[in-house]
TORPAMAR-136733 format. One record per residue (C-alpha): residue number from 1; residue in three letters; chain; y, x, z. Coordinates in steps of 0.2 Angstrom, whole numbers. Example, Ala and Ser with C-alpha at 12.3 -4.5 7.8 and 13.67 -1.06 7.14 Angstrom:
2
nr	rest	kette	Y	X	Z
1	ala	A	-22	62	39 .
2	ser	A	-5	68	36 .
END
This chain:
540
nr	rest	kette	Y	X	Z
1	met	A	20	12	76 .
2	lys	A	12	-5	78 .
3	arg	A	3	-13	63 .
4	ile	A	1	-31	58 .
5	ala	A	-16	-39	62 .
6	leu	A	-29	-38	49 .
7	ile	A	-32	-55	42 .
8	ala	A	-41	-62	27 .
9	ala	A	-25	-62	17 .
10	val	A	-24	-43	17 .
11	cys	A	-43	-39	15 .
12	leu	A	-39	-32	-2 .
13	trp	A	-32	-17	7 .
14	cys	A	-48	-14	18 .
15	ala	A	-56	2	12 .
16	ala	A	-74	-5	14 .
17	ala	A	-71	-20	3 .
18	val	A	-72	-11	-14 .
19	ala	A	-81	5	-20 .
20	gly	A	-68	14	-30 .
21	asn	A	-65	29	-41 .
22	val	A	-54	38	-28 .
23	asn	A	-62	41	-12 .
24	gly	A	-60	52	3 .
25	arg	A	-58	54	22 .
26	val	A	-43	56	34 .
27	ile	A	-46	67	49 .
28	cys	A	-37	75	63 .
29	asp	A	-45	88	74 .
30	gly	A	-61	86	65 .
31	arg	A	-62	67	69 .
32	pro	A	-59	52	58 .
33	val	A	-43	43	59 .
34	ala	A	-45	24	57 .
35	gly	A	-32	12	50 .
36	val	A	-22	24	40 .
37	ala	A	-14	18	24 .
38	val	A	-19	27	8 .
39	ser	A	-11	23	-9 .
40	asp	A	-12	27	-27 .
41	gly	A	6	21	-30 .
42	val	A	-1	4	-34 .
43	ser	A	-14	-2	-21 .
44	ile	A	-14	2	-3 .
45	val	A	-30	3	7 .
46	leu	A	-34	6	25 .
47	thr	A	-47	19	32 .
48	asp	A	-62	12	41 .
49	ala	A	-69	18	58 .
50	ala	A	-76	33	49 .
51	gly	A	-59	38	42 .
52	arg	A	-65	33	24 .
53	tyr	A	-55	25	11 .
54	ser	A	-59	19	-7 .
55	ile	A	-47	14	-21 .
56	asp	A	-51	7	-37 .
57	ser	A	-37	15	-47 .
58	asp	A	-31	16	-65 .
59	lys	A	-24	33	-60 .
60	lys	A	-8	30	-70 .
61	asp	A	3	36	-56 .
62	gly	A	-6	52	-55 .
63	phe	A	-7	53	-36 .
64	val	A	-16	48	-20 .
65	phe	A	-7	49	-4 .
66	val	A	-7	45	14 .
67	ile	A	6	34	22 .
68	thr	A	7	46	37 .
69	pro	A	5	36	54 .
70	ser	A	17	38	68 .
71	gly	A	12	52	79 .
72	tyr	A	5	63	65 .
73	ile	A	11	74	51 .
74	ala	A	0	79	36 .
75	arg	A	-6	97	37 .
76	ser	A	6	108	27 .
77	leu	A	2	113	9 .
78	asp	A	12	129	10 .
79	gly	A	23	130	26 .
80	leu	A	36	119	17 .
81	arg	A	28	103	10 .
82	pro	A	18	91	20 .
83	gly	A	1	89	12 .
84	phe	A	2	70	12 .
85	trp	A	-2	69	-7 .
86	gln	A	-14	76	-20 .
87	pro	A	-14	74	-39 .
88	leu	A	-27	64	-48 .
89	tyr	A	-33	75	-61 .
90	leu	A	-49	67	-69 .
91	pro	A	-50	52	-81 .
92	ala	A	-50	35	-73 .
93	glu	A	-68	32	-77 .
94	gln	A	-73	47	-66 .
95	glu	A	-74	48	-47 .
96	glu	A	-63	59	-37 .
97	ile	A	-64	65	-19 .
98	his	A	-48	68	-9 .
99	asp	A	-48	71	9 .
100	phe	A	-32	72	20 .
101	val	A	-30	82	36 .
102	leu	A	-17	76	49 .
103	glu	A	-10	85	64 .
104	lys	A	-4	76	80 .
105	gln	A	15	77	85 .
106	val	A	25	70	99 .
107	gln	A	39	60	89 .
108	ser	A	48	51	103 .
109	asn	A	63	62	99 .
110	tyr	A	65	70	82 .
111	thr	A	78	76	70 .
112	met	A	80	73	51 .
113	ile	A	91	85	41 .
114	leu	A	98	75	26 .
115	leu	A	103	85	11 .
116	ala	A	105	83	-8 .
117	asp	A	110	91	-24 .
118	met	A	105	109	-20 .
119	his	A	107	112	-39 .
120	leu	A	98	129	-38 .
121	ser	A	99	138	-55 .
122	asn	A	100	157	-53 .
123	asp	A	116	158	-62 .
124	pro	A	124	175	-59 .
125	asp	A	142	168	-63 .
126	arg	A	140	155	-49 .
127	asp	A	129	166	-38 .
128	asp	A	121	151	-31 .
129	leu	A	104	158	-24 .
130	arg	A	114	171	-14 .
131	arg	A	126	158	-7 .
132	phe	A	112	147	-2 .
133	arg	A	103	161	7 .
134	thr	A	119	167	16 .
135	glu	A	130	152	18 .
136	val	A	118	137	19 .
137	leu	A	102	142	25 .
138	pro	A	108	150	42 .
139	val	A	117	134	46 .
140	ile	A	101	124	43 .
141	arg	A	90	136	53 .
142	lys	A	102	135	68 .
143	gln	A	101	116	68 .
144	ala	A	82	117	67 .
145	ala	A	81	129	81 .
146	glu	A	93	119	93 .
147	ala	A	85	102	89 .
148	glu	A	74	93	102 .
149	gly	A	57	88	96 .
150	pro	A	50	90	78 .
151	val	A	63	93	64 .
152	tyr	A	61	87	46 .
153	thr	A	71	88	30 .
154	ala	A	74	74	18 .
155	asn	A	79	82	1 .
156	leu	A	87	68	-9 .
157	gly	A	85	76	-27 .
158	asp	A	93	88	-39 .
159	thr	A	84	102	-31 .
160	thr	A	88	112	-47 .
161	his	A	99	109	-62 .
162	asp	A	91	104	-79 .
163	ile	A	103	111	-91 .
164	tyr	A	100	129	-84 .
165	trp	A	81	128	-84 .
166	glu	A	79	138	-100 .
167	glu	A	96	147	-100 .
168	met	A	93	155	-83 .
169	gly	A	74	155	-83 .
170	phe	A	74	144	-67 .
171	asn	A	66	127	-67 .
172	glu	A	59	115	-54 .
173	ser	A	44	126	-50 .
174	asp	A	56	141	-48 .
175	gly	A	66	131	-36 .
176	leu	A	51	127	-25 .
177	arg	A	46	145	-25 .
178	phe	A	64	150	-20 .
179	leu	A	64	139	-5 .
180	gln	A	46	144	0 .
181	asp	A	51	163	-1 .
182	ala	A	68	160	8 .
183	gly	A	58	153	23 .
184	tyr	A	66	136	23 .
185	pro	A	63	131	41 .
186	thr	A	57	113	42 .
187	pro	A	44	102	33 .
188	met	A	53	95	17 .
189	tyr	A	51	77	10 .
190	ser	A	58	76	-7 .
191	ile	A	63	63	-21 .
192	met	A	68	65	-39 .
193	gly	A	86	67	-45 .
194	asn	A	92	65	-63 .
195	his	A	94	84	-64 .
196	asp	A	75	87	-59 .
197	his	A	69	80	-76 .
198	asp	A	63	91	-91 .
199	pro	A	78	90	-103 .
200	ser	A	67	96	-118 .
201	ile	A	56	80	-117 .
202	thr	A	62	65	-127 .
203	gly	A	54	50	-135 .
204	ala	A	42	36	-129 .
205	asp	A	39	35	-110 .
206	val	A	51	49	-107 .
207	asp	A	55	45	-89 .
208	arg	A	37	49	-84 .
209	arg	A	34	63	-96 .
210	ala	A	50	72	-92 .
211	gly	A	47	71	-73 .
212	trp	A	31	80	-74 .
213	arg	A	37	96	-66 .
214	glu	A	46	88	-52 .
215	arg	A	31	78	-47 .
216	asp	A	20	93	-49 .
217	cys	A	31	102	-36 .
218	trp	A	35	87	-24 .
219	gly	A	23	73	-26 .
220	pro	A	24	54	-30 .
221	gly	A	40	45	-35 .
222	gln	A	37	32	-21 .
223	tyr	A	30	35	-4 .
224	ser	A	33	32	14 .
225	val	A	31	41	31 .
226	asn	A	30	34	49 .
227	ile	A	39	45	61 .
228	gly	A	41	39	79 .
229	asp	A	47	21	79 .
230	asp	A	54	22	62 .
231	his	A	47	19	44 .
232	trp	A	55	31	31 .
233	ile	A	54	26	12 .
234	phe	A	57	38	-2 .
235	leu	A	60	30	-19 .
236	asp	A	64	38	-36 .
237	asn	A	78	27	-43 .
238	ile	A	82	37	-58 .
239	val	A	75	31	-75 .
240	tyr	A	77	46	-87 .
241	val	A	82	41	-105 .
242	asn	A	88	58	-113 .
243	val	A	93	51	-130 .
244	glu	A	88	65	-143 .
245	gly	A	102	73	-153 .
246	lys	A	116	67	-142 .
247	gly	A	125	75	-127 .
248	lys	A	129	93	-121 .
249	lys	A	118	106	-129 .
250	ala	A	111	121	-120 .
251	pro	A	95	131	-123 .
252	gly	A	80	120	-121 .
253	val	A	90	104	-120 .
254	arg	A	85	91	-134 .
255	gly	A	94	75	-127 .
256	asp	A	109	69	-118 .
257	arg	A	101	69	-101 .
258	ser	A	106	51	-99 .
259	tyr	A	98	40	-86 .
260	gln	A	98	23	-77 .
261	gln	A	100	20	-59 .
262	val	A	86	7	-56 .
263	leu	A	69	4	-48 .
264	thr	A	54	-1	-59 .
265	glu	A	44	-17	-57 .
266	ala	A	29	-6	-51 .
267	gln	A	40	2	-37 .
268	phe	A	45	-15	-31 .
269	ala	A	27	-21	-31 .
270	trp	A	22	-6	-21 .
271	leu	A	36	-7	-9 .
272	glu	A	32	-25	-5 .
273	lys	A	14	-20	0 .
274	asp	A	21	-5	10 .
275	leu	A	33	-16	20 .
276	ser	A	19	-29	23 .
277	leu	A	10	-16	34 .
278	val	A	26	-11	45 .
279	asp	A	30	-19	61 .
280	lys	A	45	-30	60 .
281	asp	A	53	-22	75 .
282	ala	A	53	-5	66 .
283	arg	A	68	3	60 .
284	ile	A	68	6	41 .
285	tyr	A	77	21	32 .
286	val	A	77	22	13 .
287	cys	A	80	38	4 .
288	thr	A	85	38	-15 .
289	his	A	94	50	-26 .
290	ala	A	107	38	-33 .
291	pro	A	116	27	-20 .
292	val	A	113	8	-19 .
293	leu	A	131	4	-12 .
294	tyr	A	146	15	-19 .
295	ser	A	165	15	-15 .
296	gly	A	169	21	-33 .
297	ser	A	162	5	-41 .
298	lys	A	173	-11	-43 .
299	thr	A	158	-21	-37 .
300	gly	A	154	-9	-22 .
301	leu	A	137	-7	-30 .
302	leu	A	129	7	-40 .
303	met	A	112	-1	-43 .
304	pro	A	111	-17	-52 .
305	arg	A	116	-32	-41 .
306	glu	A	99	-41	-45 .
307	gln	A	90	-26	-39 .
308	val	A	100	-24	-23 .
309	glu	A	97	-43	-20 .
310	arg	A	78	-40	-22 .
311	leu	A	78	-25	-10 .
312	tyr	A	89	-35	3 .
313	gly	A	76	-49	2 .
314	leu	A	62	-37	6 .
315	phe	A	71	-30	21 .
316	ala	A	75	-48	28 .
317	pro	A	60	-50	39 .
318	phe	A	65	-34	49 .
319	ser	A	74	-36	66 .
320	his	A	85	-20	63 .
321	asp	A	98	-17	49 .
322	val	A	92	-5	35 .
323	thr	A	101	12	31 .
324	val	A	100	20	14 .
325	phe	A	103	38	12 .
326	ser	A	107	45	-5 .
327	gly	A	115	60	-14 .
328	his	A	121	61	-32 .
329	ile	A	139	58	-30 .
330	his	A	143	74	-21 .
331	arg	A	154	66	-8 .
332	asn	A	153	58	9 .
333	asp	A	153	39	6 .
334	ile	A	148	28	21 .
335	arg	A	150	10	16 .
336	asp	A	144	-8	19 .
337	his	A	145	-23	7 .
338	glu	A	150	-40	12 .
339	asp	A	137	-48	2 .
340	phe	A	123	-37	10 .
341	pro	A	129	-36	28 .
342	arg	A	112	-29	35 .
343	leu	A	112	-15	22 .
344	his	A	121	1	26 .
345	gln	A	124	16	14 .
346	arg	A	126	34	19 .
347	ser	A	129	45	3 .
348	leu	A	128	63	7 .
349	pro	A	139	78	2 .
350	ala	A	131	90	-10 .
351	thr	A	123	105	-2 .
352	ser	A	130	115	-17 .
353	gly	A	147	107	-16 .
354	ile	A	153	105	-34 .
355	met	A	137	113	-41 .
356	trp	A	142	130	-34 .
357	thr	A	157	130	-47 .
358	thr	A	171	134	-34 .
359	pro	A	176	153	-33 .
360	val	A	161	163	-25 .
361	asp	A	172	170	-11 .
362	trp	A	180	153	-6 .
363	pro	A	172	140	5 .
364	leu	A	161	127	-4 .
365	tyr	A	169	110	-6 .
366	asn	A	163	93	-12 .
367	ser	A	171	82	-26 .
368	glu	A	182	74	-13 .
369	gly	A	189	90	-6 .
370	ala	A	178	89	9 .
371	asp	A	170	105	16 .
372	ala	A	152	106	10 .
373	gly	A	138	103	22 .
374	phe	A	124	91	26 .
375	trp	A	121	77	38 .
376	val	A	109	78	53 .
377	gly	A	101	62	60 .
378	glu	A	95	63	78 .
379	phe	A	82	49	83 .
380	ala	A	75	44	100 .
381	ser	A	63	30	105 .
382	gly	A	73	15	112 .
383	ser	A	90	22	107 .
384	glu	A	102	21	93 .
385	pro	A	102	35	80 .
386	arg	A	116	48	80 .
387	phe	A	122	55	64 .
388	arg	A	134	70	62 .
389	leu	A	140	80	48 .
390	glu	A	138	99	49 .
391	thr	A	149	110	38 .
392	tyr	A	144	128	34 .
393	leu	A	160	136	41 .
394	tyr	A	166	124	54 .
395	gly	A	152	114	61 .
396	glu	A	156	96	64 .
397	lys	A	171	93	53 .
398	tyr	A	177	76	46 .
399	phe	A	195	78	40 .
400	arg	A	208	90	33 .
401	phe	A	227	88	37 .
402	tyr	A	240	92	24 .
403	asp	A	258	96	26 .
404	leu	A	264	92	8 .
405	asn	A	279	103	10 .
406	ser	A	267	118	11 .
407	val	A	256	110	-3 .
408	gly	A	272	108	-13 .
409	glu	A	276	126	-12 .
410	ala	A	259	131	-18 .
411	tyr	A	260	119	-32 .
412	arg	A	277	125	-38 .
413	ala	A	272	143	-37 .
414	ser	A	255	141	-47 .
415	glu	A	254	145	-65 .
416	gly	A	238	135	-66 .
417	ile	A	248	119	-60 .
418	lys	A	261	122	-73 .
419	lys	A	248	123	-86 .
420	gln	A	239	108	-79 .
421	gln	A	255	97	-79 .
422	glu	A	258	102	-97 .
423	leu	A	241	97	-103 .
424	tyr	A	238	82	-92 .
425	pro	A	255	75	-86 .
426	asp	A	249	57	-85 .
427	thr	A	232	60	-75 .
428	arg	A	237	74	-63 .
429	leu	A	247	72	-47 .
430	asp	A	261	85	-45 .
431	tyr	A	263	88	-26 .
432	gly	A	277	99	-30 .
433	ala	A	288	85	-35 .
434	arg	A	302	80	-23 .
435	lys	A	295	63	-19 .
436	trp	A	282	72	-8 .
437	arg	A	295	81	3 .
438	asn	A	291	79	22 .
439	cys	A	276	69	18 .
440	val	A	259	73	27 .
441	met	A	242	68	21 .
442	leu	A	225	66	29 .
443	asn	A	208	67	19 .
444	tyr	A	196	58	31 .
445	trp	A	180	61	23 .
446	gly	A	170	55	39 .
447	trp	A	177	37	37 .
448	glu	A	165	23	42 .
449	pro	A	167	5	39 .
450	gly	A	181	-2	51 .
451	asp	A	189	15	55 .
452	ser	A	208	16	56 .
453	val	A	220	30	55 .
454	glu	A	236	32	65 .
455	met	A	249	45	64 .
456	tyr	A	264	49	76 .
457	glu	A	279	60	74 .
458	lys	A	281	65	92 .
459	ala	A	280	48	100 .
460	arg	A	286	38	85 .
461	ala	A	272	29	75 .
462	leu	A	273	33	56 .
463	lys	A	269	20	43 .
464	val	A	252	26	36 .
465	glu	A	247	21	18 .
466	ala	A	228	21	14 .
467	thr	A	227	28	-4 .
468	arg	A	215	36	-16 .
469	tyr	A	226	51	-21 .
470	glu	A	217	67	-27 .
471	asp	A	214	81	-14 .
472	pro	A	225	97	-17 .
473	thr	A	211	108	-10 .
474	lys	A	199	102	-23 .
475	asn	A	211	104	-37 .
476	phe	A	214	122	-33 .
477	ala	A	196	126	-29 .
478	tyr	A	188	117	-44 .
479	glu	A	200	110	-57 .
480	leu	A	212	125	-58 .
481	ser	A	198	137	-57 .
482	arg	A	189	131	-72 .
483	leu	A	205	127	-81 .
484	met	A	211	145	-80 .
485	asn	A	194	153	-82 .
486	pro	A	184	140	-93 .
487	tyr	A	166	139	-87 .
488	lys	A	151	135	-99 .
489	his	A	146	117	-98 .
490	ser	A	162	111	-91 .
491	his	A	168	93	-93 .
492	gly	A	184	84	-93 .
493	asn	A	200	87	-83 .
494	ala	A	204	69	-77 .
495	lys	A	210	67	-59 .
496	asp	A	196	63	-46 .
497	ala	A	200	49	-33 .
498	thr	A	198	53	-14 .
499	tyr	A	191	37	-7 .
500	his	A	199	39	11 .
501	met	A	216	48	9 .
502	tyr	A	230	43	21 .
503	val	A	249	47	18 .
504	ala	A	264	46	29 .
505	lys	A	282	51	28 .
506	thr	A	290	61	42 .
507	ser	A	309	63	46 .
508	ser	A	308	82	47 .
509	ala	A	299	97	40 .
510	lys	A	296	104	57 .
511	thr	A	291	90	69 .
512	pro	A	273	90	74 .
513	val	A	261	76	69 .
514	thr	A	248	68	80 .
515	val	A	233	60	71 .
516	arg	A	222	47	80 .
517	ile	A	207	39	72 .
518	tyr	A	199	24	79 .
519	ser	A	182	16	76 .
520	ala	A	180	-3	72 .
521	asp	A	178	-7	90 .
522	gly	A	194	2	95 .
523	arg	A	186	18	102 .
524	leu	A	196	34	99 .
525	lys	A	185	45	89 .
526	phe	A	197	59	85 .
527	glu	A	214	65	91 .
528	glu	A	223	81	85 .
529	thr	A	241	87	85 .
530	phe	A	246	98	70 .
531	gln	A	261	109	72 .
532	arg	A	272	110	56 .
533	pro	A	275	119	45 .
534	tyr	A	257	118	42 .
535	thr	A	249	131	31 .
536	phe	A	240	126	15 .
537	asp	A	227	139	9 .
538	pro	A	212	132	0 .
539	ser	A	203	149	-1 .
540	arg	A	199	148	18 .
END
């Protein structure tokens, strides 16, 4: 990747300018690598011709790390984590020496596996570790084996689940060891999620203190990596609050595990320095745990508007639009915002589905009823990136069709639905009601801005209504499951909106329905004809 010319205004980053208390070399194949950016999370310096760097650091961030240049990867710490970072362990007045070893890579084509919300917990009732090994990991291995060029993983937080750390004896360190022992197949870059904090820690400076174990495992809370022609930025946008004495209680939990979805002033300051070193024709990808843009918000934002405006301003000099990848919401949510037209959000489905809480012998589903999975990004120099959703059972799958006659039969026969309607008559939809007769419904979780859905009964176009109705598969797989068999740490039973649900009324219970989905530019993305009656079975 091209770097801006070194002029007097950026001499503060020149390694030779100041003798600091954090020093070292960056080498590859035993030779020095010049011009590599090295940071302590506050300052950024460049290595000299001998590969040396020097930072005068207050060490408050606790790390020194390399912003890996294009065409290189940091030598792995353990076969899983790239060794681009090292902890600072001595007092600020003492000098530390930290050297970094890079390895060359051809990155003209590469693949990024994008996943979030693994929620590993070692819970025997949810059987999450076995399910990860047998249902999730084989699909990831297959994708890595079939990819062209190097493959990486962006893990966007909630690797483990804080409320179970003591109860199940499985904390962030155990999650790391599990992934190592399971032979996760690619280098993994990670960022903090709200559930990756230590819930036993409350009080002053709780965000930093409670995040100690995650940082010990995965490194700094803001860093960047250059891969091919692209610049990847990882930002921890969870500020942990954890008010003591409030919230759900479990062994080892002292607070309410609350948090804010924001960036700190220090992160903004570091990001501005980082971006000043990036060629303005580079593509920028940002990885956070909590989304920046969000369909479930009235404003279309999840982070505060003023912070989104600041981010947008920092990205303004770059020639390409910026894409943000996030987890946290356990659903696919691909969206834009009219006030920030060059910022695009891709929120990921949860690797764990709904935190592994659906029946262990059923498929894993997300909060919107989508089949659980992960996104794969394919990147090539000079080409637009391609993104595809890989589900564990069905490969690429972006929607589910419902014949509400069949769904209605299941609702009317279910004792769980009867109980649910008695308890929550005002908040749960009853698809067994007569009003849904001969209706069909499509949950199109692969929706992207500008997409449109058409339905046809034979050759007759149906009137299609875009709604936010709840998904019946999710209701059976999750809501009814925990209603009939209450699970520890369960929460309320309010209906959950599905952002991209489409409903149409047909004239008959037996006529086939053809679904056509078009992109914003009129391209036919998907077409499928469904014979009716169409079976409803959420257990498959």
